[in-house]
N, C-alpha and C positions, 0 to 999 in steps of 0.2 A: 501416542504415548503408552510405552508400555506401564505395566502394573506398578504402582508405588512399592518398592522395596523398604524395608524396617533395616538401618544398616548400622552397625558399631563400627566407629572409624577411629585410631589414631594417629598422632600426630596433625592435627585440624590447623595447627599453629606455623606448620613446616610450609616452604615454598611448594611442594606439591602436594601436599595435604590439604591445604588452604585453597589451592585452585579446585582439586578434585571435590572438596565438601561445598565449594561453590556451586559447582556444576551439578551435585548431586539434588542440592538444594532447589534449584533453579529447574533443575526436572520433576521436582514434585516428590522426591523420593522424602523418607523420614532419616534424619540422621540423629544418633545419640554419639556424640565426639566426649573422648575421654580426654582431660587437659586438667593441667596443674596452674594454681594461681602464682601471680607474680608476687612481688613483695607488696606493692601496693593496689594491685590490680585484682579482680576474681577472675578466674577461670573461664565464667562465661561471657567477661567484657573482653578479656584476650580473645578469644574465638572468634566474638563477632567483630571486633575492631580488626581483626587480621582477615576473615574472608570477605567484609565488605570489600576491601580493595580489588578483589577479581570481579566484582561486581554483584554480588547477591542481591535479589530482590525479593525475596522471600524467607524471612525467619522463625515462620509458624511451625515449622515440622523440625527445627533445631531443637535439640536437648541437649543440655551440657551436664556432664558429671565429672566431680571433682574427683582425678585417681592420679595413679603414676605406674607406668607399665612395669618398671623396676622393682615393685612391690607385692609380693604376693599376694594372688586376689585383685591383682591392678590396684591396690589400695581401696577398694570398694567395700562397702558393708556388706553382711549376706544378704540384706533386702534389696540393694542395688544390684547385686548381682545376680540374684534370682531373678530377677524383673528384665536385666538384660539378656540371660540366658532364655526366659519362657518369650519374647518380643523380638530377637534378633533371627534375620534371616540368612544374613551375610557380615561378615568382617572385612573391614580394609584396614591394613598394618602399617600406615606410614612413617610411624614414630622414630627416631632413632637420633641418637648420638651423632653430630656430623664433625665432632673435632677428630684429629688427626695426629696429636703428638704423642710421642710415646711415653711420656709422663703422665698422660692421662689414659693409659693404656684400662687400667680396672676398672675406672668409670665408663670408657667406650665400652666394654664387654659387660658390665653391669647392664648399660640400658639396651646393647644391639643386640646380646646374647641372652642372659636373663629376661630381657623384657618381651624379647619374642617367645621364650618356654613360657611365660607367664600369659601372652596372647593366645597359644594353643592350648594350654589348661582350661582357658575359655570356651575355645572354638570346638575342641572336643564334648562340650556338653551341649551344643545346640543340636537341635532336630536335625539340621542342613549339614551341620559342620564342614559350611563354607568358608574358604579363606583366600582372600587377594592379599598378596604380599609384595610391598614394594621395596627391591633390593637396587643392585646398581649393576652395572656391566662390569665394573672394578672389581668384583671377585676373582677377577682373572689373573688380577695381580702382575705378577712380573712375566709373564709370559710375552715372548715374540711371534707367537704363532698366530694362529685364527682361535679365539675361543668360539666354541659352539654353545649353543643356547642348551642344548643336552648335558654338558658340562657342568660339573660345579666344582669340586676337589680332584685335581690331577696332578698333586703333587706340587704346585705352584708356591712361589714366595711371595710376600707380599711389601708392597712400599710403606706400607703404614697400617696401625692397628686397627684403624676403621674398615679398611680391605679385607682383613683377616675376620674380624669380627661379622662382617655381612655374611662371609663364607660360611662361618660356623653355623648361624642364624640360618641361612639357605640348607644348611643338611641336616638340622634337625628336624626344616619342614617336609624335607625328602622322605626321610625316614618316617615320618608321621604320614605323610601320603601315603606310601608303600605298605604301611600295616593298617592303611583302610582305616585309621582315627580321625582324617580329619578329609578334605576333599580341595586341595589347594591348586591354586595359581600363581607364578610369579613374575612379576616383571621387572626387567631390568634397564632403565634409562640410562644413558650416558652423561654425557655434562648437559646439565639443562640449563638454557638461557631463555631471554624473555619471549615475549609472543611473537609471533613470526608476521603478523599484519602490522602491530603497532611497533614493536618492540620493547613495550612498557614489561617491567619485572617488578616482585614486590620483596624477593630476597636476593640480599646480596651478597652471594658465596662465591667461590671459584675465578671465573676470570674476570667478574665483577670486581673482586679485589684487588685484581692486578692492575686494572683500568685505574683503580681509585688510587692505588699508591702511585704510580706514574702523576696521574692528574694532581693530587697532593704536592709532590715534587714540583711539578712545573709551575704550580701556582705560588710558590715561594718564589722561583725565579723569577716569573713575571711581576711579581711585587719589586724586583731590586733591580730590573732592567727595562729599558725602554720600550712600549708596546711594539713589537712586530709581531708580523702575519705568524710565523714559525719561529720555535726557539729550538734552539740546537743545546740536546741534553747528552753525551757522551757516556754512553752506560751500555756494559757488555752485559748479557743475561744469559745465564747458561743454559743451554737448550739446543736444540739440532733441527736445522732447518726445513729439512725434507720428511721428519717425523710429522705425526699427526694429533690432533684432540679433535675428539667425535662431540660435534656440538648440536644439541636436537631442542628446538623451542618448547616450553611449557604447553602450548595448544596442542603440538602435536602427540605427547607425551598422554596427557589428559584424554583426547579423542580416542587414541591408540589402546589406552588401557580398558577406557569404558565399552569399546567396541567386542574389544577381545573376551571381555569378562560375560558378556551376553550370549557368548556363544556356548551351544549346549556341549562341546567337545574342549574346552577351553580347560577344563578342570583337570590336572595333573601336567600341565603346560607350560613352559617357561619362555618367555618371551624378551628377545633384545630389542627395547624401544632406542634403538642407536640409529645414526644417520649411515645409509647404505655408502654415502662417499664422504669420508672422514675430512678433514681440512688440515692440509700442511702447514706448518708452524711460519713460512715463510709467505703464505699467505695470508693469514689472519692478522699476524702482528703489524706488517706495514697499513693495513687498512686502518686498524686501530689508532696506530701514530698519525694516518693521516686526520682522523678524527680530532687528536689531542691537539694536533699543529705543532709535532715536536719530530724534530729528526735527529740522527745519530746514535740510536737505539739499535742494537746488532745482536743475534744469537752466536754464541760461543763456544766451545767444546773448553775442557779442562785445559786444555795446553796454554790457551789464550792467559791465565791467569799465573801459568809458571812463567812465561816470557816477561809478562807485567803483572804487577800484583795490582791487587784491587784496589781501587781509589774508597774513599771513605764513603761515598754514595754506593759504590757497588757492594760494598761489604754490609752496609746497611740494608740497602735492597733485599740483595741474598737472603739476610737474615729475616726480613719481615715476610719473603717469598720462598721460603724454604720448602713447605708444602708443594706450592704450585710448581716450582722447579722441576719436583721429581716426574711430573707429568710432561713437561717439556724436552724430556730425553727420549720420549718412545711409549705407546703404548700398542697392547694387542690391537688386532683386528677382530670384530666381533662380526660373527654369522649372525644374519638376522632374519632368515629364511621362512623361517615358522613365522614369525611376527607379519613379514610382507605376506607372507600367504594367508592368514588368518585376515589381514587388510584388503586382501585384493578386491576390487569393484566396489569398495566402499566410499570411495573418493577420499581417503585418509591415506596422504603421502606426505614423507619428509621433505620437506623443501630444501632443494640445495644451498648452502652456503657460498653466497655471492658476494661479491662488493657493495651490493645494495643492501643485503641483509646485513653484512656486519655495521654498515653506517649506519643501518635503522635503528640495530640493537645497542650498538656504541655511543650512537648519538642521541638518544633517548635518555642511555643512563649519564653523560656528560652534561645534558641540559638540566637533569633531575639534581648532580652536584654542584651546578654551576647557582641554579634557585635557590641552593641552600646557605650560599656563602653568607 
């Protein structure tokens, strides 16, 4: 086992952050996690409850500090901040607002841009000045070409404030690294889904919200109609069949980040933890429909709704899924040669998205939903 490290981590209650915290603890590292309390639960209880799900077996090396990345000095007292600075060997910054709505733009930038600035202020005072930053491949925005790992802002527009805020955060990190104020590595996952072996997932964003909306509509129909093997649900979804979504399982992302972070030459690098083989919409959507036992759902262009107006269900579904529909229109291609080179001969590979893979992922979530009825 490598020498146990003292790590300061933000975002331990998020999807990636909770799995990363679990792995670091199970590997014997000492983790100080910054977290906010909720209305009825302390910060420590929140973190322990959430990181237990990925399978933490040892909590003796977990220390929780109440704080907030959006506040100056991360909301820490002078004493707590001094202790973090003196003891921390590296920082993992996973915390972020995952909101996408334009009306939440100010809050999104407060968390994702100001929050990163406050984390940088801390990292600059560490002896090793080492930062690992979790970003997103979708800072590429509305590009229709190949997004390179070495590129950040090439004048692209963005689908939503989340993408733009994460891009602005990366720019700050790059400038600080180039000025030799920090030593940073940046990791850009694409669409993170459940574990590749079990399908298990602990946070239900992205495609899981899409599955949940379909499942909810189908449950209402099943209560009103005689039980049949398949239900027909005429539903036009705004999207392009031959465009793709780039799915990566959580275990590949965590394995990849930890492997790359241990490389002496990883400082200064940016790594697309994306799938080298993105999945066409016309492949994954029918596979999910089979799991849900539904037919009649089809991807259509805007012209379909000009010929025939939206039904009440289609209108409601589009309103609920407005954010996700943005990505069904198309995405950039993500060059991931840097990540693949760094992971060569390690045994860490992103699995292809097969019918079996989707069945495992979607099947686990449908079972979870049905168990909660």
